[in-house]
C-alpha positions as CSV (number, residue, x, y, z in Angstrom):
1,M,-19.3,-19.0,19.8
2,K,-20.0,-20.8,23.1
3,T,-20.9,-19.3,26.4
4,V,-20.1,-21.0,29.7
5,Q,-20.2,-19.8,33.3
6,I,-16.9,-19.6,35.3
7,S,-15.9,-18.8,38.8
8,L,-12.8,-16.7,39.4
9,N,-13.1,-16.1,43.2
10,S,-9.4,-15.7,44.1
11,I,-6.3,-13.8,42.8
12,D,-4.5,-17.1,42.0
13,K,-7.4,-18.4,40.0
14,V,-7.5,-15.2,37.9
15,K,-3.8,-15.4,37.2
16,S,-3.9,-19.1,36.2
17,F,-7.0,-18.5,34.1
18,V,-5.4,-15.8,32.1
19,N,-2.3,-17.9,31.7
20,V,-4.4,-20.8,30.3
21,I,-6.4,-18.7,27.8
22,T,-3.4,-16.6,26.5
23,K,-2.1,-19.9,25.0
24,Y,-4.9,-19.7,22.5
25,D,-5.3,-17.3,19.6
26,N,-9.0,-17.2,19.9
27,D,-11.0,-14.3,21.4
28,F,-12.5,-14.6,24.9
29,D,-14.9,-12.1,26.4
30,L,-16.1,-12.0,30.0
31,V,-19.6,-10.7,30.5
32,S,-20.8,-9.5,33.9
33,G,-24.1,-7.5,33.8
34,R,-23.6,-4.8,31.2
35,Y,-19.8,-5.0,31.2
36,V,-17.9,-6.9,28.5
37,I,-14.2,-7.2,28.9
38,D,-11.3,-9.0,27.2
39,A,-10.7,-12.2,29.2
40,K,-7.0,-12.0,28.6
41,S,-6.8,-8.7,30.5
42,I,-5.9,-9.2,34.2
43,M,-6.7,-5.6,35.0
44,G,-10.1,-5.9,33.2
45,I,-11.0,-9.0,35.2
46,F,-10.2,-7.3,38.5
47,S,-12.7,-4.6,37.6
48,L,-15.5,-7.1,37.7
49,D,-17.4,-8.5,40.7
50,L,-15.6,-11.7,41.2
51,S,-17.9,-13.0,44.0
52,K,-20.5,-14.0,41.4
53,P,-20.3,-16.4,38.4
54,I,-19.2,-14.7,35.2
55,D,-20.2,-15.6,31.6
56,L,-17.3,-16.5,29.3
57,N,-17.9,-16.2,25.6
58,I,-15.5,-18.4,23.7
59,H,-15.1,-17.4,20.0
60,A,-13.8,-20.7,18.6
61,D,-15.0,-23.3,16.2
62,N,-12.2,-25.8,15.6
63,N,-10.6,-26.3,19.0
64,L,-13.5,-25.7,21.4
65,D,-13.2,-29.1,23.1
66,E,-9.6,-28.6,23.8
67,I,-10.3,-25.1,25.3
68,L,-13.1,-26.4,27.5
69,T,-10.9,-29.2,28.8
70,A,-8.2,-26.7,29.7
71,L,-10.8,-24.5,31.4
72,D,-12.4,-27.3,33.4
73,A,-11.1,-26.1,36.8
74,Y,-12.9,-22.8,36.3
75,L,-16.2,-24.0,34.9
76,I,-19.4,-24.0,36.9
77,K,-21.3,-27.2,36.2
């Protein structure tokens, strides 16, 4: 598992983020404070405070580099 910080500060970013990660069979969790939600759930994402960075837990071993490349636009560096 790898944890990265992402920013989803607009509706369009949330939609495109979900479209990117649904292409993968891996599990993705978004962690904001004490809330943990499925990152593939648009409704779940909108229940979070999107004005702050969110931790993304990526449950992947073999294709992690490919996933991180696909998520580059959302990563906080």
